[in-house]
C-alpha positions, 0 to 999 in steps of 0.5 A: 566175589564176582562170577561171570557165567556164560549164557550163550555162544553164537557163531555166524558165517562172516565175509570181509566184503559183505559182512555176516550172512545172517546164518546164526546158530547158538551153542550152550557151554558150561564156562564161568570165571570167578574173581575178587574184583572187576579188573581181575575178572576182565584179566581172567576172561582176556587170558582165557581167550588170549585177547585184549580188552578191546575184544570185550563189550560191556553192558551189551544190548543195555543189559547191565552186567553183560560182557560179550567176547567177540572173536573172528574164528576159523570154525564155528564156536572156536574159542580162539581167534584167527591167526594173523595169516588166517585173518589176512587170507579171510580179508582177501576172500580166500577162506571163510571165517565166523564171528563168534560171540561169547555172552557172559552175565556177571553176578556178585557172589556172597559168602555166608558165614 
């Protein structure tokens, strides 16, 4: 059994033309996913965030077992992406957006008999 436990959530103000502003904040949540194998774990995470596997980064920062989920969000710490219309407005510079990253550590869970 695999357990993906959320370690931290960061959200940084972003601008389409200029990138992230450097303002960085961190928020700790209590969120975890359990699954029988790696594929089912990825399915659980992508289903929760309503994203494809393209939004996941594996072994980030050379940390084995780390999975990051990166979203472009309207508000800091949202757990859902911008809508297509919001993303279009963000690219045009009409609304601000945040690069929000959810960082998980994956552990193997053993069951004692």
